[in-house]
Backbone as CSV, one residue per row, in Angstrom:
resi,resn,N_x,N_y,N_z,CA_x,CA_y,CA_z,C_x,C_y,C_z
1,MET,106.355,106.984,81.536,105.723,106.282,82.662,104.280,106.733,82.783
2,ARG,103.367,105.763,82.884,101.946,106.067,83.009,101.520,105.941,84.464
3,ILE,100.699,106.855,84.917,100.275,106.908,86.311,98.760,106.787,86.366
4,LYS,98.286,105.887,87.212,96.838,105.738,87.369,96.354,106.666,88.465
5,ARG,95.361,107.491,88.136,94.804,108.410,89.124,93.297,108.454,88.945
6,LYS,92.586,107.962,89.960,91.121,108.014,89.982,90.516,107.464,88.686
7,GLY,91.039,106.305,88.263,90.461,105.658,87.100,91.049,106.087,85.772
8,TRP,91.829,107.182,85.774,92.428,107.655,84.539,93.910,107.285,84.523
9,ILE,94.433,107.027,83.329,95.854,106.776,83.178,96.493,108.048,82.634
10,MET,97.420,108.622,83.385,98.052,109.876,82.989,99.563,109.709,83.028
11,SER,100.246,110.398,82.149,101.700,110.359,82.143,102.250,111.528,82.943
12,ILE,103.516,111.437,83.285,104.175,112.555,83.957,104.090,113.799,83.085
13,ARG,104.263,113.634,81.785,104.153,114.788,80.881,102.751,115.404,80.952
14,ASP,101.718,114.563,81.006,100.346,115.067,81.165,100.214,115.889,82.445
15,ASN,100.795,115.378,83.517,100.692,116.053,84.809,101.415,117.393,84.802
16,ILE,102.561,117.445,84.145,103.281,118.716,84.022,102.402,119.743,83.322
17,LEU,101.799,119.336,82.216,100.930,120.249,81.470,99.756,120.707,82.324
18,ARG,99.184,119.783,83.096,98.034,120.135,83.938,98.415,121.156,84.999
19,VAL,99.557,120.966,85.651,99.998,121.917,86.675,100.275,123.273,86.039
20,ARG,100.964,123.277,84.908,101.256,124.554,84.242,99.965,125.248,83.806
21,GLU,98.998,124.480,83.314,97.711,125.066,82.922,96.978,125.633,84.131
22,ASP,97.040,124.941,85.260,96.445,125.458,86.496,97.032,126.824,86.841
23,VAL,98.350,126.903,86.783,99.033,128.148,87.134,98.629,129.267,86.179
24,GLU,98.612,128.990,84.882,98.257,130.024,83.908,96.804,130.453,84.065
25,ARG,95.926,129.514,84.387,94.519,129.855,84.608,94.372,130.785,85.806
26,ILE,95.081,130.472,86.887,95.029,131.308,88.085,95.561,132.703,87.783
27,LYS,96.664,132.767,87.060,97.240,134.062,86.705,96.261,134.892,85.885
28,ALA,95.594,134.250,84.939,94.629,134.966,84.105,93.443,135.458,84.931
29,GLN,92.954,134.613,85.830,91.806,134.984,86.661,92.135,136.134,87.604
30,LYS,93.358,136.141,88.112,93.767,137.139,89.101,94.484,138.333,88.483
31,GLY,94.702,138.305,87.177,95.407,139.400,86.523,96.868,139.480,86.913
32,LEU,97.499,138.330,87.105,98.900,138.277,87.527,99.808,138.145,86.310
33,SER,100.906,138.873,86.318,101.823,138.835,85.181,103.139,138.127,85.490
34,ARG,103.413,137.877,86.751,104.709,137.295,87.109,104.820,135.845,86.632
35,SER,106.051,135.422,86.387,106.311,134.020,86.080,106.295,133.206,87.368
36,VAL,105.928,131.947,87.260,105.933,131.033,88.406,106.786,129.824,88.027
37,ALA,107.910,129.658,88.712,108.816,128.546,88.434,108.281,127.263,89.059
38,LEU,108.575,126.150,88.405,108.116,124.836,88.859,109.322,123.993,89.245
39,CYS,109.367,123.603,90.515,110.428,122.740,91.034,109.829,121.361,91.296
40,ALA,110.383,120.341,90.661,109.909,118.970,90.864,110.553,118.391,92.113
41,ALA,109.741,118.070,93.115,110.240,117.498,94.371,110.475,116.005,94.164
42,THR,111.733,115.576,94.302,112.124,114.233,93.848,112.314,113.217,94.965
43,LYS,111.945,113.544,96.195,112.125,112.604,97.307,111.451,111.267,97.010
44,THR,112.207,110.197,97.136,111.800,108.794,96.920,111.515,108.452,95.455
45,ARG,111.698,109.398,94.556,111.387,109.132,93.151,112.562,108.452,92.462
46,SER,112.246,107.600,91.516,113.278,106.834,90.822,114.022,107.709,89.823
47,LEU,115.187,107.230,89.425,115.968,107.925,88.410,115.170,108.043,87.112
48,GLU,114.430,106.998,86.770,113.603,107.022,85.565,112.551,108.130,85.641
49,GLU,111.902,108.249,86.787,110.878,109.287,86.949,111.486,110.680,86.842
50,ILE,112.645,110.876,87.468,113.283,112.194,87.434,113.672,112.560,86.007
51,LYS,114.236,111.611,85.286,114.600,111.872,83.892,113.368,112.210,83.059
52,GLU,112.251,111.548,83.356,111.031,111.803,82.590,110.471,113.189,82.870
53,VAL,110.536,113.623,84.117,110.005,114.950,84.427,110.876,116.034,83.794
54,LEU,112.177,115.797,83.714,113.062,116.749,83.050,112.825,116.748,81.543
55,ALA,112.613,115.576,80.979,112.317,115.486,79.546,110.995,116.169,79.210
56,GLY,110.116,116.277,80.202,108.825,116.927,80.004,108.870,118.437,80.089
57,GLY,110.052,118.998,80.297,110.196,120.447,80.270,110.435,121.115,81.605
58,VAL,110.416,120.362,82.692,110.755,120.932,83.998,112.274,121.057,84.073
59,ASP,112.771,122.206,84.511,114.220,122.409,84.527,114.782,122.675,85.921
60,MET,113.974,122.401,86.948,114.427,122.572,88.326,113.955,121.378,89.150
61,VAL,114.870,120.791,89.906,114.511,119.683,90.790,114.904,120.040,92.217
62,GLY,114.167,119.491,93.170,114.445,119.726,94.580,114.463,118.416,95.332
63,GLU,115.460,118.243,96.180,115.598,116.997,96.930,115.664,117.286,98.419
64,ASN,115.000,116.434,99.204,114.980,116.565,100.662,116.113,115.830,101.344
65,ARG,116.669,114.848,100.682,117.614,113.952,101.333,118.958,113.957,100.613
66,ILE,120.007,114.227,101.371,121.350,114.285,100.807,121.723,112.959,100.149
67,GLN,121.470,111.852,100.839,121.892,110.558,100.316,121.213,110.240,98.990
68,GLU,119.934,110.566,98.885,119.244,110.321,97.617,119.848,111.151,96.496
69,ALA,120.173,112.398,96.801,120.780,113.258,95.782,122.136,112.720,95.348
70,ARG,122.914,112.216,96.288,124.233,111.668,95.949,124.113,110.443,95.047
71,GLU,123.051,109.688,95.238,122.854,108.479,94.435,122.280,108.782,93.051
72,LYS,121.396,109.789,92.967,120.643,109.989,91.730,121.121,111.165,90.886
73,TYR,121.447,112.282,91.505,121.680,113.501,90.743,122.882,113.443,89.806
74,PRO,123.948,112.696,90.114,125.041,112.616,89.132,124.624,111.976,87.813
75,HIS,123.472,111.322,87.784,123.049,110.564,86.603,121.890,111.209,85.848
76,ILE,121.502,112.410,86.244,120.382,113.053,85.558,120.896,114.135,84.619
77,PRO,120.081,114.522,83.625,120.475,115.603,82.718,120.662,116.920,83.472
78,GLU,121.250,117.872,82.784,121.496,119.185,83.375,120.186,119.807,83.844
79,ALA,120.183,120.301,85.075,119.002,120.945,85.640,119.443,121.789,86.823
80,GLU,118.624,122.763,87.182,118.877,123.529,88.396,118.475,122.657,89.580
81,ARG,119.381,122.516,90.547,119.171,121.565,91.639,119.138,122.296,92.983
82,HIS,118.037,122.162,93.674,117.851,122.828,94.960,117.724,121.789,96.068
83,PHE,118.323,122.103,97.217,118.087,121.281,98.402,116.915,121.885,99.149
84,ILE,115.891,121.054,99.439,114.656,121.583,100.026,114.296,120.910,101.344
85,GLY,115.173,120.063,101.871,114.905,119.386,103.134,115.655,120.025,104.291
86,HIS,115.447,119.487,105.472,116.159,119.987,106.649,117.633,119.611,106.537
87,LEU,118.502,120.592,106.720,119.938,120.381,106.547,120.652,120.433,107.892
88,GLN,121.366,119.361,108.207,122.212,119.330,109.396,123.596,119.845,109.032
89,LYS,124.243,120.505,109.981,125.531,121.128,109.678,126.580,120.118,109.231
90,ASN,126.514,118.899,109.762,127.520,117.901,109.380,127.319,117.364,107.964
91,LYS,126.231,117.777,107.301,125.979,117.344,105.922,126.284,118.450,104.903
92,ILE,126.699,119.613,105.387,126.954,120.731,104.475,128.003,120.373,103.432
93,LYS,129.003,119.603,103.836,130.109,119.265,102.926,129.633,118.549,101.668
94,TYR,128.471,117.901,101.733,127.957,117.179,100.572,127.154,118.067,99.619
95,ILE,126.789,119.246,100.086,125.929,120.129,99.303,126.636,120.632,98.047
96,PHE,127.889,121.018,98.222,128.632,121.612,97.112,128.919,120.551,96.052
97,GLY,128.626,120.884,94.821,128.771,119.916,93.745,127.471,119.217,93.402
98,LEU,126.529,119.192,94.342,125.220,118.587,94.096,124.136,119.627,93.841
99,PHE,124.227,120.758,94.549,123.156,121.746,94.517,123.693,123.144,94.225
100,SER,122.836,123.963,93.634,123.167,125.369,93.402,122.462,126.281,94.390
101,CYS,121.509,125.725,95.144,120.725,126.535,96.079,120.252,125.666,97.237
102,ILE,120.270,126.243,98.428,119.702,125.606,99.618,118.483,126.429,100.018
103,GLN,117.298,125.836,99.925,116.076,126.584,100.224,115.718,126.578,101.705
104,SER,116.416,125.800,102.511,115.930,125.490,103.860,116.862,125.958,104.975
105,VAL,117.415,127.153,104.834,118.271,127.697,105.892,117.365,128.240,106.992
106,ASP,117.437,127.614,108.171,116.468,127.933,109.220,117.108,128.358,110.536
107,SER,118.403,128.689,110.508,119.047,129.182,111.727,120.266,130.011,111.361
108,ILE,120.654,130.881,112.270,121.848,131.701,112.054,123.094,130.831,112.060
109,ASP,123.144,129.845,112.936,124.298,128.938,112.976,124.477,128.221,111.640
110,LEU,123.382,127.748,111.064,123.464,127.058,109.777,123.907,128.021,108.680
111,LEU,123.378,129.222,108.683,123.778,130.242,107.709,125.285,130.473,107.754
112,ARG,125.810,130.662,108.948,127.240,130.942,109.091,128.087,129.740,108.692
113,ALA,127.615,128.544,109.011,128.365,127.338,108.650,128.410,127.158,107.133
114,ILE,127.315,127.439,106.464,127.289,127.341,105.000,128.219,128.381,104.389
115,ASP,128.172,129.589,104.917,129.034,130.648,104.391,130.505,130.286,104.556
116,LEU,130.866,129.754,105.717,132.252,129.352,105.959,132.668,128.256,104.982
117,ALA,131.798,127.282,104.773,132.101,126.197,103.838,132.240,126.726,102.412
118,ALA,131.413,127.690,102.048,131.487,128.275,100.707,132.801,129.025,100.510
119,VAL,133.216,129.756,101.532,134.482,130.495,101.463,135.647,129.529,101.302
120,LYS,135.653,128.466,102.085,136.745,127.486,102.020,136.859,126.863,100.640
121,ARG,135.720,126.674,99.993,135.714,126.028,98.683,135.781,127.024,97.535
122,GLY,135.654,128.307,97.854,135.615,129.315,96.807,134.409,129.164,95.898
123,ARG,133.294,128.716,96.491,132.078,128.443,95.717,130.927,129.289,96.243
124,GLU,130.281,130.025,95.362,129.096,130.764,95.767,127.935,129.799,95.985
125,MET,127.032,130.176,96.863,125.851,129.342,97.124,124.658,130.256,97.385
126,ASP,123.597,130.069,96.604,122.361,130.805,96.844,121.583,130.130,97.964
127,LEU,120.945,130.942,98.787,120.215,130.448,99.949,118.825,131.062,99.998
128,PHE,117.868,130.290,100.493,116.563,130.809,100.886,116.460,130.643,102.400
129,PHE,115.833,131.593,103.056,115.532,131.437,104.475,114.176,130.741,104.621
130,GLU,114.159,129.671,105.407,112.907,128.963,105.667,112.226,129.585,106.881
131,ILE,111.019,130.073,106.677,110.261,130.750,107.724,109.027,129.916,108.062
132,ASN,108.804,129.690,109.338,107.686,128.850,109.786,106.443,129.704,110.020
133,VAL,105.745,130.026,108.930,104.532,130.839,109.076,103.369,130.025,109.619
134,SER,103.433,128.704,109.499,102.313,127.874,109.954,102.191,127.861,111.470
135,GLY,103.318,128.079,112.154,103.320,128.005,113.606,103.286,126.594,114.145
136,GLU,103.355,125.604,113.266,103.303,124.207,113.689,104.679,123.761,114.181
137,GLU,104.715,123.200,115.379,105.983,122.776,115.959,106.626,121.642,115.172
138,SER,105.828,120.909,114.425,106.359,119.788,113.645,107.126,120.251,112.411
139,LYS,107.000,121.520,112.065,107.668,122.050,110.879,108.920,122.827,111.275
140,TYR,109.935,122.737,110.425,111.138,123.525,110.616,110.885,124.946,110.130
141,GLY,111.800,125.835,110.450,111.690,127.205,109.980,111.867,128.197,111.109
142,TYR,112.313,129.384,110.737,112.575,130.438,111.712,111.274,131.145,112.082
143,ASP,111.230,131.627,113.297,110.079,132.382,113.786,109.898,133.635,112.924
144,PRO,108.747,133.807,112.277,108.566,134.982,111.417,108.692,136.304,112.162
145,ASP,108.377,136.309,113.449,108.483,137.543,114.228,109.929,137.929,114.513
146,LYS,110.848,136.991,114.282,112.265,137.252,114.535,113.104,137.151,113.264
147,ALA,112.442,137.145,112.118,113.145,136.910,110.853,114.217,137.957,110.564
148,GLU,114.048,139.163,111.102,115.070,140.192,110.901,116.441,139.712,111.356
149,GLU,116.482,138.864,112.373,117.762,138.371,112.884,118.532,137.622,111.803
150,LEU,117.830,136.837,111.010,118.480,136.112,109.923,119.071,137.072,108.901
151,PHE,118.320,138.089,108.551,118.792,139.026,107.533,119.943,139.884,108.046
152,GLU,119.894,140.233,109.312,121.016,140.972,109.894,122.284,140.131,109.859
153,ALA,122.147,138.830,110.142,123.301,137.933,110.081,123.795,137.775,108.646
154,ALA,122.878,137.799,107.689,123.266,137.639,106.282,124.157,138.781,105.810
155,HIS,123.940,139.978,106.345,124.782,141.116,105.971,126.253,140.855,106.285
156,GLU,126.514,139.963,107.237,127.883,139.697,107.670,128.543,138.563,106.883
157,CYS,127.794,137.897,106.019,128.346,136.771,105.262,129.375,137.260,104.243
158,GLU,130.312,136.401,103.935,131.344,136.747,102.965,130.947,136.397,101.540
159,ILE,130.291,135.253,101.360,130.048,134.787,99.996,128.630,134.264,99.778
160,ALA,128.001,133.731,100.822,126.634,133.214,100.674,125.679,134.352,100.333
161,ARG,124.681,134.065,99.508,123.760,135.093,99.042,122.322,134.624,99.244
162,VAL,121.535,135.426,99.937,120.140,135.085,100.211,119.278,135.612,99.070
163,THR,118.610,134.689,98.374,117.841,135.081,97.193,116.349,134.783,97.305
164,GLY,115.912,134.244,98.455,114.491,133.952,98.566,114.063,133.516,99.948
165,LEU,112.763,133.338,100.090,112.160,132.762,101.286,111.465,131.464,100.894
166,MET,111.486,130.503,101.801,110.724,129.270,101.614,109.784,129.090,102.794
167,VAL,108.560,128.690,102.501,107.604,128.389,103.571,106.852,127.110,103.227
168,MET,106.396,126.440,104.280,105.464,125.322,104.144,104.145,125.757,104.759
169,LEU,103.094,125.687,103.986,101.781,126.089,104.473,101.171,124.985,105.327
170,PRO,100.204,125.319,106.175,99.597,124.302,107.041,98.942,123.189,106.232
171,LEU,99.107,121.970,106.693,98.448,120.824,106.058,97.090,120.657,106.728
172,THR,96.076,121.243,106.126,94.754,121.283,106.732,93.695,121.421,105.647
173,GLU,92.473,121.010,105.967,91.348,121.204,105.053,90.802,122.624,105.134
174,ASP,91.273,123.400,106.107,90.806,124.771,106.303,91.501,125.689,105.294
175,LYS,90.891,125.875,104.136,91.503,126.671,103.078,91.661,128.135,103.477
176,GLY,90.781,128.596,104.348,90.907,129.964,104.827,92.185,130.166,105.611
177,LEU,92.539,129.180,106.440,93.781,129.261,107.205,94.989,129.183,106.278
178,VAL,94.924,128.294,105.298,96.029,128.184,104.337,96.242,129.520,103.629
179,ARG,95.159,130.141,103.199,95.257,131.424,102.503,95.807,132.511,103.426
180,LYS,95.368,132.505,104.672,95.846,133.498,105.634,97.356,133.389,105.819
181,LYS,97.865,132.168,105.950,99.297,131.964,106.156,100.086,132.282,104.886
182,ALA,99.496,131.985,103.728,100.156,132.328,102.467,100.274,133.840,102.315
183,ALA,99.233,134.551,102.687,99.270,136.011,102.620,100.307,136.575,103.586
184,GLN,100.425,135.961,104.760,101.446,136.379,105.722,102.844,136.190,105.135
185,ALA,103.050,135.054,104.474,104.356,134.789,103.862,104.670,135.820,102.787
186,TYR,103.669,136.189,101.998,103.912,137.180,100.945,104.264,138.543,101.541
187,ARG,103.636,138.906,102.640,103.973,140.177,103.286,105.429,140.168,103.760
188,LEU,105.871,139.044,104.304,107.272,138.932,104.711,108.198,139.061,103.508
189,TYR,107.834,138.404,102.437,108.621,138.468,101.197,108.746,139.911,100.716
190,GLU,107.645,140.619,100.659,107.668,142.010,100.219,108.492,142.875,101.166
191,ARG,108.361,142.614,102.435,109.103,143.393,103.429,110.602,143.220,103.256
192,PHE,111.049,141.984,103.104,112.488,141.748,103.073,113.102,141.972,101.700
193,ARG,112.291,142.139,100.678,112.848,142.578,99.396,113.473,143.957,99.535
194,SER,112.964,144.749,100.472,113.519,146.092,100.677,114.885,146.053,101.349
195,TRP,115.294,144.863,101.817,116.604,144.707,102.444,117.698,144.385,101.421
196,ASN,117.343,144.255,100.158,118.333,143.906,99.144,119.500,144.887,99.175
197,ASP,120.707,144.331,99.259,121.894,145.181,99.354,122.849,145.003,98.177
198,GLY,122.460,144.182,97.205,123.312,143.975,96.047,124.504,143.084,96.306
199,LYS,124.616,142.554,97.511,125.757,141.698,97.852,125.265,140.394,98.481
200,ASN,124.898,140.452,99.754,124.489,139.244,100.470,122.991,138.976,100.407
201,ILE,122.216,140.003,100.143,120.761,139.851,100.131,120.214,140.364,98.806
202,SER,119.567,139.485,98.080,118.971,139.840,96.791,117.701,139.006,96.614
203,ILE,116.677,139.351,97.374,115.467,138.535,97.432,114.692,138.611,96.116
204,GLU,114.535,137.465,95.497,113.774,137.348,94.253,112.631,136.348,94.380
205,TRP,112.834,135.291,95.160,111.919,134.154,95.141,111.101,134.009,96.423
206,LEU,109.839,133.670,96.237,109.004,133.192,97.336,108.610,131.763,96.990
207,SER,109.303,130.806,97.604,109.065,129.384,97.359,107.948,128.931,98.290
208,MET,106.769,128.781,97.732,105.589,128.485,98.545,104.583,127.740,97.684
209,GLY,104.089,126.640,98.215,103.079,125.871,97.510,103.588,124.504,97.114
210,MET,102.839,123.468,97.518,103.150,122.088,97.180,101.927,121.489,96.477
211,SER,101.946,120.189,96.252,100.878,119.581,95.444,99.484,119.888,95.978
212,GLN,99.332,119.912,97.307,98.001,120.069,97.897,97.545,121.520,97.984
213,ASP,98.458,122.475,97.821,98.058,123.867,98.068,98.641,124.880,97.087
214,TYR,99.263,124.412,95.994,99.905,125.384,95.107,98.930,126.380,94.466
215,PRO,97.649,126.020,94.193,96.768,127.046,93.633,96.593,128.252,94.561
216,ILE,96.392,127.997,95.845,96.267,129.100,96.802,97.576,129.870,96.891
217,ALA,98.696,129.145,96.913,100.002,129.799,97.014,100.234,130.754,95.849
218,VAL,99.908,130.320,94.638,100.092,131.182,93.465,99.176,132.394,93.545
219,GLU,97.942,132.186,93.945,97.005,133.302,94.091,97.530,134.344,95.068
220,GLU,98.236,133.890,96.105,98.673,134.795,97.173,100.100,135.314,96.991
221,GLY,100.759,134.978,95.873,102.029,135.640,95.595,103.234,134.764,95.363
222,SER,103.100,133.451,95.465,104.249,132.580,95.227,104.738,132.710,93.789
223,ASN,106.068,132.673,93.612,106.615,132.612,92.254,107.520,131.394,92.059
224,LEU,107.424,130.436,93.001,108.137,129.164,92.872,107.353,128.115,93.663
225,ILE,106.895,127.081,92.985,106.152,126.020,93.670,106.956,124.725,93.630
226,ARG,106.878,123.958,94.725,107.630,122.706,94.861,106.624,121.549,94.805
227,VAL,106.585,120.860,93.700,105.506,119.907,93.453,106.072,118.511,93.226
228,GLY,105.538,117.538,93.958,105.951,116.154,93.789,104.811,115.285,93.301
229,THR,103.861,115.004,94.191,102.758,114.093,93.872,101.964,114.534,92.648
230,ALA,101.733,115.832,92.498,100.952,116.316,91.357,101.652,116.063,90.027
231,LEU,102.965,115.845,90.061,103.714,115.525,88.842,103.922,114.028,88.672
232,PHE,104.358,113.383,89.762,104.771,111.982,89.684,103.663,110.988,90.016
233,GLY,102.599,111.466,90.657,101.579,110.570,91.170,101.891,110.161,92.601
234,GLU,100.956,109.448,93.213,101.150,108.995,94.587,102.350,108.058,94.661
235,ARG,103.087,108.131,95.754,104.224,107.230,95.931,103.731,105.788,95.976
236,GLY,104.394,104.952,95.217,104.016,103.551,95.173,102.878,103.246,94.224
237,ALA,102.377,104.310,93.537,101.259,104.088,92.605,101.748,103.425,91.328
């Protein structure tokens, strides 16, 4: 599939290479050695587009909407599948079999409900805690000043395992503010890595950075970026 962007015709494969090159350039400039995983955000994207991004070497996809995942994911090649949207408790039953990880756990009630569902099914489920570092009321996520409450609750889980944090950075032209919030998220990530208990908490991932801000996110410590438009092009393009 060819995508028109600012007068140029680019393929999804071209875009994948460009994003990966951006990440490697940033790592070289900053002297960073860590790997940065790339998750293709597939909301509203066609089955053809998803198959093309996987054929281009991306091995992780993320979906915001349960219904879209139910329609599309059974028909795509093998890939790591993450749920990255807001999850209502009455939709938990659909998660198992579609996803291996839920990145958007934003309440203790949701954490406990997922754990109970996992126990009933005898299925492990990796979880990320979504933390609202932006402070924007329009965004989901737990209060960063109270994040310890989530981790304390995680110690009580039977089978669910917390393996990362997810954040959404502010959508603003103020790059200084974006960087400040990204740095705050990294401090939280470093802090809660010390809570690893080998059972319910094993923090490895900081999922931070989308198409508009992934360069700053990588500079400030992200090791997993969720990218849609930068891979697929503008919706409807």
